[in-house]
Every structure is written in C-alpha cells, then in structure tokens.
BADO-774512 format. One record per residue: y, z, x of N, C-alpha, C in turn; residue number from 0; residue in one letter. Coordinates in steps of 0.2 Angstrom, whole numbers, plus 5000, padded with zeros to 4 digits. Layout:
BEGIN
<rec n_y="Y" n_z="Z" n_x="X" ca_y="Y" ca_z="Z" ca_x="X" c_y="Y" c_z="Z" c_x="X" resi="NUM" resn="A"/>
...
//
This chain:
BEGIN
<rec n_y="4494" n_z="4477" n_x="5068" ca_y="4488" ca_z="4484" ca_x="5069" c_y="4491" c_z="4489" c_x="5063" resi="0" resn="X"/>
<rec n_y="4495" n_z="4490" n_x="5062" ca_y="4498" ca_z="4495" ca_x="5056" c_y="4494" c_z="4491" c_x="5049" resi="1" resn="X"/>
<rec n_y="4496" n_z="4486" n_x="5047" ca_y="4491" ca_z="4481" ca_x="5042" c_y="4485" c_z="4482" c_x="5042" resi="2" resn="X"/>
<rec n_y="4482" n_z="4483" n_x="5049" ca_y="4474" ca_z="4484" ca_x="5049" c_y="4471" c_z="4490" c_x="5046" resi="3" resn="X"/>
<rec n_y="4477" n_z="4497" n_x="5050" ca_y="4475" ca_z="4503" ca_x="5047" c_y="4475" c_z="4505" c_x="5041" resi="4" resn="X"/>
<rec n_y="4480" n_z="4501" n_x="5037" ca_y="4483" ca_z="4502" ca_x="5029" c_y="4476" c_z="4496" c_x="5026" resi="5" resn="X"/>
<rec n_y="4474" n_z="4492" n_x="5028" ca_y="4469" ca_z="4490" ca_x="5024" c_y="4462" c_z="4493" c_x="5025" resi="6" resn="X"/>
<rec n_y="4461" n_z="4497" n_x="5031" ca_y="4454" ca_z="4502" ca_x="5030" c_y="4456" c_z="4506" c_x="5027" resi="7" resn="X"/>
<rec n_y="4462" n_z="4510" n_x="5029" ca_y="4462" ca_z="4516" ca_x="5021" c_y="4462" c_z="4513" c_x="5017" resi="8" resn="X"/>
<rec n_y="4464" n_z="4510" n_x="5014" ca_y="4464" ca_z="4506" ca_x="5007" c_y="4456" c_z="4504" c_x="5005" resi="9" resn="X"/>
<rec n_y="4452" n_z="4501" n_x="5008" ca_y="4445" ca_z="4500" ca_x="5008" c_y="4440" c_z="4506" c_x="5006" resi="10" resn="X"/>
<rec n_y="4444" n_z="4512" n_x="5010" ca_y="4440" ca_z="4518" ca_x="5008" c_y="4441" c_z="4521" c_x="5005" resi="11" resn="X"/>
<rec n_y="4447" n_z="4521" n_x="5001" ca_y="4450" ca_z="4525" ca_x="4997" c_y="4445" c_z="4522" c_x="4988" resi="12" resn="X"/>
<rec n_y="4447" n_z="4514" n_x="4990" ca_y="4442" ca_z="4511" ca_x="4985" c_y="4435" c_z="4512" c_x="4984" resi="13" resn="X"/>
<rec n_y="4431" n_z="4512" n_x="4991" ca_y="4425" ca_z="4515" ca_x="4991" c_y="4422" c_z="4520" c_x="4988" resi="14" resn="X"/>
<rec n_y="4427" n_z="4525" n_x="4991" ca_y="4426" ca_z="4533" ca_x="4988" c_y="4426" c_z="4533" c_x="4980" resi="15" resn="X"/>
<rec n_y="4432" n_z="4530" n_x="4977" ca_y="4434" ca_z="4529" ca_x="4971" c_y="4427" c_z="4525" c_x="4968" resi="16" resn="X"/>
<rec n_y="4426" n_z="4521" n_x="4968" ca_y="4419" ca_z="4519" ca_x="4965" c_y="4413" c_z="4522" c_x="4967" resi="17" resn="X"/>
<rec n_y="4412" n_z="4525" n_x="4973" ca_y="4406" ca_z="4530" ca_x="4973" c_y="4405" c_z="4537" c_x="4967" resi="18" resn="X"/>
<rec n_y="4411" n_z="4538" n_x="4966" ca_y="4412" ca_z="4544" ca_x="4961" c_y="4413" c_z="4543" c_x="4956" resi="19" resn="X"/>
<rec n_y="4415" n_z="4535" n_x="4953" ca_y="4414" ca_z="4533" ca_x="4947" c_y="4407" c_z="4533" c_x="4945" resi="20" resn="X"/>
<rec n_y="4402" n_z="4528" n_x="4949" ca_y="4397" ca_z="4528" ca_x="4949" c_y="4392" c_z="4531" c_x="4947" resi="21" resn="X"/>
<rec n_y="4393" n_z="4538" n_x="4952" ca_y="4390" ca_z="4545" ca_x="4951" c_y="4391" c_z="4547" c_x="4944" resi="22" resn="X"/>
<rec n_y="4396" n_z="4546" n_x="4942" ca_y="4398" ca_z="4550" ca_x="4936" c_y="4394" c_z="4548" c_x="4931" resi="23" resn="X"/>
<rec n_y="4397" n_z="4541" n_x="4929" ca_y="4391" ca_z="4535" ca_x="4925" c_y="4385" c_z="4537" c_x="4925" resi="24" resn="X"/>
<rec n_y="4383" n_z="4538" n_x="4931" ca_y="4375" ca_z="4538" ca_x="4931" c_y="4373" c_z="4546" c_x="4929" resi="25" resn="X"/>
<rec n_y="4376" n_z="4551" n_x="4929" ca_y="4375" ca_z="4558" ca_x="4927" c_y="4376" c_z="4556" c_x="4919" resi="26" resn="X"/>
<rec n_y="4380" n_z="4554" n_x="4915" ca_y="4382" ca_z="4552" ca_x="4910" c_y="4374" c_z="4549" c_x="4904" resi="27" resn="X"/>
<rec n_y="4372" n_z="4544" n_x="4909" ca_y="4368" ca_z="4541" ca_x="4907" c_y="4360" c_z="4544" c_x="4907" resi="28" resn="X"/>
<rec n_y="4362" n_z="4549" n_x="4911" ca_y="4353" ca_z="4554" ca_x="4913" c_y="4353" c_z="4557" c_x="4908" resi="29" resn="X"/>
<rec n_y="4360" n_z="4562" n_x="4905" ca_y="4361" ca_z="4565" ca_x="4901" c_y="4361" c_z="4562" c_x="4893" resi="30" resn="X"/>
<rec n_y="4361" n_z="4556" n_x="4892" ca_y="4361" ca_z="4554" ca_x="4884" c_y="4351" c_z="4549" c_x="4883" resi="31" resn="X"/>
<rec n_y="4348" n_z="4550" n_x="4890" ca_y="4340" ca_z="4549" ca_x="4891" c_y="4337" c_z="4554" c_x="4890" resi="32" resn="X"/>
<rec n_y="4338" n_z="4561" n_x="4891" ca_y="4333" ca_z="4566" ca_x="4888" c_y="4330" c_z="4566" c_x="4883" resi="33" resn="X"/>
<rec n_y="4322" n_z="4567" n_x="4884" ca_y="4317" ca_z="4565" ca_x="4879" c_y="4318" c_z="4572" c_x="4875" resi="34" resn="X"/>
<rec n_y="4316" n_z="4572" n_x="4869" ca_y="4315" ca_z="4577" ca_x="4864" c_y="4309" c_z="4581" c_x="4866" resi="35" resn="X"/>
<rec n_y="4310" n_z="4588" n_x="4867" ca_y="4303" ca_z="4590" ca_x="4867" c_y="4301" c_z="4593" c_x="4862" resi="36" resn="X"/>
<rec n_y="4293" n_z="4594" n_x="4861" ca_y="4292" ca_z="4594" ca_x="4855" c_y="4285" c_z="4599" c_x="4854" resi="37" resn="X"/>
<rec n_y="4288" n_z="4606" n_x="4855" ca_y="4283" ca_z="4610" ca_x="4859" c_y="4278" c_z="4614" c_x="4850" resi="38" resn="X"/>
<rec n_y="4272" n_z="4616" n_x="4853" ca_y="4268" ca_z="4622" ca_x="4848" c_y="4272" c_z="4628" c_x="4849" resi="39" resn="X"/>
<rec n_y="4271" n_z="4632" n_x="4843" ca_y="4274" ca_z="4637" ca_x="4844" c_y="4267" c_z="4642" c_x="4847" resi="40" resn="X"/>
<rec n_y="4268" n_z="4648" n_x="4849" ca_y="4264" ca_z="4650" ca_x="4855" c_y="4263" c_z="4658" c_x="4847" resi="41" resn="X"/>
<rec n_y="4258" n_z="4659" n_x="4848" ca_y="4254" ca_z="4665" ca_x="4844" c_y="4258" c_z="4671" c_x="4843" resi="42" resn="X"/>
<rec n_y="4262" n_z="4673" n_x="4849" ca_y="4265" ca_z="4681" ca_x="4851" c_y="4273" c_z="4679" c_x="4848" resi="43" resn="X"/>
<rec n_y="4274" n_z="4673" n_x="4846" ca_y="4282" ca_z="4672" ca_x="4845" c_y="4284" c_z="4672" c_x="4837" resi="44" resn="X"/>
<rec n_y="4280" n_z="4675" n_x="4832" ca_y="4280" ca_z="4675" ca_x="4824" c_y="4277" c_z="4681" c_x="4821" resi="45" resn="X"/>
<rec n_y="4279" n_z="4682" n_x="4817" ca_y="4273" ca_z="4685" ca_x="4810" c_y="4270" c_z="4682" c_x="4807" resi="46" resn="X"/>
<rec n_y="4263" n_z="4681" n_x="4806" ca_y="4259" ca_z="4678" ca_x="4802" c_y="4254" c_z="4682" c_x="4797" resi="47" resn="X"/>
<rec n_y="4253" n_z="4680" n_x="4790" ca_y="4251" ca_z="4685" ca_x="4783" c_y="4246" c_z="4678" c_x="4781" resi="48" resn="X"/>
<rec n_y="4241" n_z="4682" n_x="4778" ca_y="4238" ca_z="4678" ca_x="4774" c_y="4236" c_z="4682" c_x="4769" resi="49" resn="X"/>
<rec n_y="4233" n_z="4677" n_x="4765" ca_y="4232" ca_z="4682" ca_x="4757" c_y="4225" c_z="4685" c_x="4757" resi="50" resn="X"/>
<rec n_y="4224" n_z="4690" n_x="4756" ca_y="4219" ca_z="4696" ca_x="4755" c_y="4218" c_z="4696" c_x="4746" resi="51" resn="X"/>
<rec n_y="4215" n_z="4700" n_x="4746" ca_y="4213" ca_z="4704" ca_x="4740" c_y="4218" c_z="4708" c_x="4736" resi="52" resn="X"/>
<rec n_y="4222" n_z="4711" n_x="4741" ca_y="4227" ca_z="4713" ca_x="4736" c_y="4234" c_z="4713" c_x="4738" resi="53" resn="X"/>
<rec n_y="4235" n_z="4705" n_x="4741" ca_y="4242" ca_z="4704" ca_x="4740" c_y="4240" c_z="4701" c_x="4748" resi="54" resn="X"/>
<rec n_y="4247" n_z="4702" n_x="4752" ca_y="4248" ca_z="4697" ca_x="4759" c_y="4245" c_z="4702" c_x="4763" resi="55" resn="X"/>
<rec n_y="4241" n_z="4702" n_x="4768" ca_y="4240" ca_z="4706" ca_x="4774" c_y="4241" c_z="4702" c_x="4781" resi="56" resn="X"/>
<rec n_y="4245" n_z="4708" n_x="4785" ca_y="4247" ca_z="4704" ca_x="4793" c_y="4241" c_z="4701" c_x="4795" resi="57" resn="X"/>
<rec n_y="4242" n_z="4696" n_x="4798" ca_y="4236" ca_z="4691" ca_x="4803" c_y="4236" c_z="4693" c_x="4810" resi="58" resn="X"/>
<rec n_y="4231" n_z="4696" n_x="4813" ca_y="4233" ca_z="4697" ca_x="4820" c_y="4230" c_z="4694" c_x="4825" resi="59" resn="X"/>
<rec n_y="4224" n_z="4689" n_x="4822" ca_y="4221" ca_z="4685" ca_x="4828" c_y="4226" c_z="4681" c_x="4831" resi="60" resn="X"/>
<rec n_y="4223" n_z="4679" n_x="4837" ca_y="4226" ca_z="4674" ca_x="4843" c_y="4227" c_z="4668" c_x="4841" resi="61" resn="X"/>
<rec n_y="4222" n_z="4665" n_x="4837" ca_y="4223" ca_z="4659" ca_x="4830" c_y="4226" c_z="4658" c_x="4827" resi="62" resn="X"/>
<rec n_y="4226" n_z="4652" n_x="4823" ca_y="4229" ca_z="4651" ca_x="4817" c_y="4224" c_z="4653" c_x="4812" resi="63" resn="X"/>
<rec n_y="4225" n_z="4655" n_x="4807" ca_y="4219" ca_z="4654" ca_x="4800" c_y="4215" c_z="4648" c_x="4799" resi="64" resn="X"/>
<rec n_y="4210" n_z="4648" n_x="4799" ca_y="4205" ca_z="4644" ca_x="4799" c_y="4208" c_z="4639" c_x="4794" resi="65" resn="X"/>
<rec n_y="4209" n_z="4634" n_x="4795" ca_y="4210" ca_z="4628" ca_x="4788" c_y="4205" c_z="4627" c_x="4782" resi="66" resn="X"/>
<rec n_y="4200" n_z="4629" n_x="4783" ca_y="4196" ca_z="4626" ca_x="4778" c_y="4197" c_z="4633" c_x="4771" resi="67" resn="X"/>
<rec n_y="4198" n_z="4638" n_x="4775" ca_y="4200" ca_z="4644" ca_x="4771" c_y="4207" c_z="4645" c_x="4767" resi="68" resn="X"/>
<rec n_y="4211" n_z="4644" n_x="4771" ca_y="4218" ca_z="4646" ca_x="4770" c_y="4223" c_z="4641" c_x="4771" resi="69" resn="X"/>
<rec n_y="4228" n_z="4637" n_x="4769" ca_y="4231" ca_z="4632" ca_x="4767" c_y="4239" c_z="4637" c_x="4767" resi="70" resn="X"/>
<rec n_y="4243" n_z="4634" n_x="4773" ca_y="4249" ca_z="4634" ca_x="4774" c_y="4255" c_z="4636" c_x="4767" resi="71" resn="X"/>
<rec n_y="4258" n_z="4639" n_x="4764" ca_y="4263" ca_z="4640" ca_x="4758" c_y="4268" c_z="4641" c_x="4762" resi="72" resn="X"/>
<rec n_y="4273" n_z="4636" n_x="4760" ca_y="4279" ca_z="4631" ca_x="4764" c_y="4285" c_z="4635" c_x="4759" resi="73" resn="X"/>
<rec n_y="4283" n_z="4638" n_x="4753" ca_y="4288" ca_z="4642" ca_x="4750" c_y="4289" c_z="4649" c_x="4751" resi="74" resn="X"/>
<rec n_y="4284" n_z="4653" n_x="4754" ca_y="4287" ca_z="4660" ca_x="4757" c_y="4288" c_z="4660" c_x="4762" resi="75" resn="X"/>
<rec n_y="4285" n_z="4655" n_x="4768" ca_y="4285" ca_z="4654" ca_x="4775" c_y="4293" c_z="4653" c_x="4775" resi="76" resn="X"/>
<rec n_y="4296" n_z="4656" n_x="4781" ca_y="4304" ca_z="4655" ca_x="4782" c_y="4304" c_z="4657" c_x="4788" resi="77" resn="X"/>
<rec n_y="4310" n_z="4653" n_x="4792" ca_y="4312" ca_z="4655" ca_x="4799" c_y="4321" c_z="4654" c_x="4800" resi="78" resn="X"/>
<rec n_y="4323" n_z="4660" n_x="4802" ca_y="4330" ca_z="4663" ca_x="4803" c_y="4332" c_z="4661" c_x="4811" resi="79" resn="X"/>
<rec n_y="4338" n_z="4660" n_x="4811" ca_y="4341" ca_z="4659" ca_x="4820" c_y="4344" c_z="4668" c_x="4822" resi="80" resn="X"/>
<rec n_y="4347" n_z="4669" n_x="4826" ca_y="4348" ca_z="4676" ca_x="4829" c_y="4353" c_z="4679" c_x="4824" resi="81" resn="X"/>
<rec n_y="4357" n_z="4676" n_x="4823" ca_y="4359" ca_z="4680" ca_x="4816" c_y="4358" c_z="4680" c_x="4809" resi="82" resn="X"/>
<rec n_y="4352" n_z="4680" n_x="4807" ca_y="4346" ca_z="4681" ca_x="4803" c_y="4348" c_z="4677" c_x="4797" resi="83" resn="X"/>
<rec n_y="4351" n_z="4669" n_x="4798" ca_y="4354" ca_z="4664" ca_x="4793" c_y="4347" c_z="4661" c_x="4792" resi="84" resn="X"/>
<rec n_y="4344" n_z="4658" n_x="4787" ca_y="4336" ca_z="4654" ca_x="4787" c_y="4338" c_z="4649" c_x="4789" resi="85" resn="X"/>
<rec n_y="4336" n_z="4645" n_x="4792" ca_y="4336" ca_z="4637" ca_x="4793" c_y="4330" c_z="4635" c_x="4790" resi="86" resn="X"/>
<rec n_y="4331" n_z="4630" n_x="4788" ca_y="4326" ca_z="4627" ca_x="4783" c_y="4323" c_z="4619" c_x="4787" resi="87" resn="X"/>
<rec n_y="4320" n_z="4615" n_x="4785" ca_y="4318" ca_z="4608" ca_x="4789" c_y="4315" c_z="4610" c_x="4795" resi="88" resn="X"/>
<rec n_y="4312" n_z="4617" n_x="4798" ca_y="4310" ca_z="4616" ca_x="4805" c_y="4303" c_z="4614" c_x="4807" resi="89" resn="X"/>
<rec n_y="4298" n_z="4616" n_x="4800" ca_y="4291" ca_z="4616" ca_x="4803" c_y="4288" c_z="4610" c_x="4801" resi="90" resn="X"/>
<rec n_y="4282" n_z="4611" n_x="4804" ca_y="4278" ca_z="4603" ca_x="4805" c_y="4273" c_z="4608" c_x="4804" resi="91" resn="X"/>
<rec n_y="4267" n_z="4606" n_x="4799" ca_y="4260" ca_z="4609" ca_x="4798" c_y="4254" c_z="4603" c_x="4800" resi="92" resn="X"/>
<rec n_y="4252" n_z="4605" n_x="4806" ca_y="4248" ca_z="4601" ca_x="4809" c_y="4241" c_z="4600" c_x="4805" resi="93" resn="X"/>
<rec n_y="4238" n_z="4595" n_x="4806" ca_y="4229" ca_z="4596" ca_x="4804" c_y="4225" c_z="4599" c_x="4806" resi="94" resn="X"/>
<rec n_y="4227" n_z="4603" n_x="4811" ca_y="4223" ca_z="4610" ca_x="4811" c_y="4225" c_z="4617" c_x="4811" resi="95" resn="X"/>
<rec n_y="4231" n_z="4616" n_x="4805" ca_y="4233" ca_z="4621" ca_x="4805" c_y="4238" c_z="4624" c_x="4808" resi="96" resn="X"/>
<rec n_y="4239" n_z="4621" n_x="4814" ca_y="4243" ca_z="4625" ca_x="4819" c_y="4250" c_z="4622" c_x="4817" resi="97" resn="X"/>
<rec n_y="4256" n_z="4626" n_x="4819" ca_y="4263" ca_z="4624" ca_x="4817" c_y="4266" c_z="4620" c_x="4823" resi="98" resn="X"/>
<rec n_y="4271" n_z="4617" n_x="4821" ca_y="4277" ca_z="4611" ca_x="4826" c_y="4284" c_z="4617" c_x="4823" resi="99" resn="X"/>
<rec n_y="4287" n_z="4617" n_x="4827" ca_y="4294" ca_z="4619" ca_x="4824" c_y="4299" c_z="4616" c_x="4831" resi="100" resn="X"/>
<rec n_y="4304" n_z="4612" n_x="4826" ca_y="4309" ca_z="4607" ca_x="4830" c_y="4314" c_z="4611" c_x="4829" resi="101" resn="X"/>
<rec n_y="4318" n_z="4613" n_x="4835" ca_y="4325" ca_z="4618" ca_x="4834" c_y="4327" c_z="4618" c_x="4841" resi="102" resn="X"/>
<rec n_y="4333" n_z="4617" n_x="4843" ca_y="4337" ca_z="4618" ca_x="4849" c_y="4339" c_z="4625" c_x="4847" resi="103" resn="X"/>
<rec n_y="4338" n_z="4630" n_x="4843" ca_y="4339" ca_z="4635" ca_x="4844" c_y="4335" c_z="4642" c_x="4844" resi="104" resn="X"/>
<rec n_y="4337" n_z="4647" n_x="4847" ca_y="4331" ca_z="4652" ca_x="4847" c_y="4331" c_z="4655" c_x="4838" resi="105" resn="X"/>
<rec n_y="4325" n_z="4655" n_x="4835" ca_y="4321" ca_z="4654" ca_x="4829" c_y="4317" c_z="4660" c_x="4830" resi="106" resn="X"/>
<rec n_y="4315" n_z="4665" n_x="4824" ca_y="4310" ca_z="4669" ca_x="4822" c_y="4307" c_z="4667" c_x="4815" resi="107" resn="X"/>
<rec n_y="4301" n_z="4666" n_x="4814" ca_y="4299" ca_z="4664" ca_x="4809" c_y="4293" c_z="4669" c_x="4805" resi="108" resn="X"/>
<rec n_y="4291" n_z="4668" n_x="4800" ca_y="4287" ca_z="4672" ca_x="4797" c_y="4283" c_z="4667" c_x="4792" resi="109" resn="X"/>
<rec n_y="4276" n_z="4666" n_x="4795" ca_y="4271" ca_z="4661" ca_x="4791" c_y="4267" c_z="4665" c_x="4785" resi="110" resn="X"/>
<rec n_y="4267" n_z="4662" n_x="4782" ca_y="4262" ca_z="4663" ca_x="4777" c_y="4256" c_z="4658" c_x="4773" resi="111" resn="X"/>
<rec n_y="4249" n_z="4660" n_x="4773" ca_y="4244" ca_z="4657" ca_x="4771" c_y="4240" c_z="4659" c_x="4767" resi="112" resn="X"/>
<rec n_y="4238" n_z="4655" n_x="4761" ca_y="4236" ca_z="4657" ca_x="4754" c_y="4228" c_z="4654" c_x="4755" resi="113" resn="X"/>
<rec n_y="4225" n_z="4659" n_x="4750" ca_y="4217" ca_z="4656" ca_x="4750" c_y="4215" c_z="4651" c_x="4747" resi="114" resn="X"/>
<rec n_y="4211" n_z="4645" n_x="4750" ca_y="4210" ca_z="4641" ca_x="4746" c_y="4206" c_z="4641" c_x="4740" resi="115" resn="X"/>
<rec n_y="4207" n_z="4638" n_x="4737" ca_y="4202" ca_z="4641" ca_x="4728" c_y="4196" c_z="4636" c_x="4728" resi="116" resn="X"/>
<rec n_y="4191" n_z="4638" n_x="4728" ca_y="4185" ca_z="4633" ca_x="4728" c_y="4182" c_z="4629" c_x="4722" resi="117" resn="X"/>
//
C-alpha cells in the first residue's frame, strides 16, 4: 500500500515537471518565431522639407511629395533616437516616394526632398 502511494506520488511529480518544462520550451519557441514588423511611417510622426526657390521649406501636406517632382535626399535626411543620437541605415524609400523605417526604438526623423531637374 505504501509502495502504491509512493509510486502515484512520483508519477504525479514527474507529470507536473514534464508539463512545466514543455510549457517553458513552447514559450521560448514562440518568442523566437515572432515576425519582424515592417510599418510605413505615418505622416504626423516626422518633419518633412521640400526644396523650393529660396531653399528648403516645410512640407505640411498629409501625403508625401509627388515622386514626379521631388526625389528623396538621403544626404540631408536623418533620424535620431530619444537621446538625440543619429541612427543610420533605417530608411527605405519606396517607389511611390513613401518611406519605410525599420527600428526597434523610438525614432524622430527629418526628411528632405529635392526638386527634380528637368
């Protein structure tokens, strides 16, 4: 009788430990497989300037500058983190002149667009 109770207790402990270990390994596996998010930048989250007759002027439209008239200036454009440290290689300019940023940090960006020469 004592052996039977001991055997049941051991089986219960082994079963609980197995469930705990399986749960932890599943959680770790789920963390590894999280997809990378690639979000387009919203217009109200950055400053944008376009080249005008007298230099660069703030662009306040809700859309990006027309791709037929303006081209993205990657030399002047920049992004900084919350400590005002410049961060490079975050920006991808899409065919429609919209911008995609890949970062796991909060960033603040200033974008410049130059007039295309005809």
